[in-house]
C-alpha positions as CSV (number, residue, x, y, z in Angstrom):
1,X,0.0,0.1,0.0
2,X,1.2,3.3,-1.1
3,X,0.4,6.6,1.1
4,X,0.8,10.1,0.0
5,X,1.2,12.7,2.9
6,X,0.0,16.2,2.1
7,X,0.5,18.7,4.7
8,X,-1.0,22.1,4.6
9,X,-0.5,24.9,6.9
10,X,-2.2,28.4,7.5
11,X,-1.8,30.7,10.4
12,X,-4.5,29.1,12.5
13,X,-3.8,25.2,12.0
14,X,-1.9,22.3,10.4
15,X,-3.6,19.8,8.5
16,X,-2.3,16.5,7.3
17,X,-4.2,14.7,4.5
18,X,-3.3,10.9,3.8
19,X,-4.3,9.9,0.4
20,X,-4.2,6.1,-0.1
21,X,-2.7,5.6,-3.5
22,X,-3.4,2.0,-3.0
23,X,-2.3,-1.1,-4.9
24,X,-4.3,-0.3,-7.9
25,X,-1.8,2.5,-8.9
26,X,1.1,0.0,-8.2
27,X,-0.8,-2.8,-10.2
28,X,-1.3,-0.3,-13.0
29,X,2.5,0.6,-12.9
30,X,3.4,-3.1,-12.9
31,X,1.1,-3.9,-15.8
32,X,2.4,-1.0,-17.9
33,X,6.0,-2.2,-17.3
34,X,5.0,-5.7,-18.4
35,X,3.3,-4.4,-21.4
36,X,6.4,-2.4,-22.6
37,X,8.7,-5.4,-21.8
38,X,6.4,-7.7,-24.1
39,X,6.5,-4.7,-27.0
40,X,10.3,-4.7,-26.6
41,X,10.6,-8.4,-26.9
42,X,8.3,-8.4,-29.8
43,X,10.4,-5.8,-31.5
44,X,13.4,-8.0,-31.2
45,X,15.0,-7.3,-27.8
46,X,16.2,-10.4,-25.7
47,X,14.9,-10.9,-22.0
48,X,18.5,-10.8,-20.9
49,X,18.9,-7.2,-22.5
50,X,15.6,-6.2,-20.6
51,X,16.9,-7.3,-17.3
52,X,20.0,-5.3,-18.1
53,X,17.8,-2.0,-18.8
54,X,16.0,-2.7,-15.6
55,X,19.1,-3.1,-13.5
56,X,20.3,-0.1,-15.1
57,X,17.2,2.1,-14.1
58,X,16.4,0.6,-10.8
59,X,19.5,-1.3,-9.4
60,X,18.1,-4.7,-9.6
61,X,16.1,-6.9,-12.1
62,X,13.2,-8.1,-9.5
63,X,10.3,-5.7,-9.6
64,X,9.5,-7.0,-6.2
65,X,9.2,-4.2,-3.9
66,X,9.8,-1.6,-6.5
67,X,9.0,2.0,-5.4
68,X,6.5,4.1,-7.1
69,X,9.4,6.4,-8.2
70,X,11.3,3.5,-9.5
71,X,8.4,2.2,-11.7
72,X,7.9,5.8,-13.0
73,X,11.5,6.0,-14.0
74,X,11.5,2.6,-15.5
75,X,8.2,3.0,-17.5
76,X,9.7,6.5,-18.9
77,X,13.1,4.6,-19.7
78,X,11.2,1.3,-21.4
79,X,8.8,3.8,-23.4
80,X,11.9,5.6,-24.5
81,X,13.5,2.1,-25.7
82,X,10.1,1.3,-27.5
83,X,10.0,4.6,-29.3
84,X,13.6,4.3,-30.4
85,X,13.3,0.7,-31.7
86,X,10.2,1.6,-33.8
87,X,12.0,4.5,-35.3
88,X,14.9,2.1,-36.0
89,X,12.4,-0.4,-37.7
90,X,11.1,2.4,-39.8
91,X,14.7,3.3,-40.9
92,X,14.9,6.6,-38.8
93,X,17.2,5.8,-35.9
94,X,18.0,9.2,-35.0
95,X,17.3,10.2,-31.2
């Protein structure tokens, strides 16, 4: 479970709001990571190459106990690799 703490202050009081991001958000992010990995495999990447990418971004290959920030960074990186690979398939490999 992921909680987001929002603290607001004015001259009279301080409020703390706890927003439960829940497992749905994490589940959605892990689902997106899985989709991107499958897309890259379909394009021609080898699973060991994907493990190298994951390790480079989050420091490990296991997605178990991945933080929300790590998953966002990984999604961003995998999307970049997908976009670049698709451009290369079309013959336009410029970054």
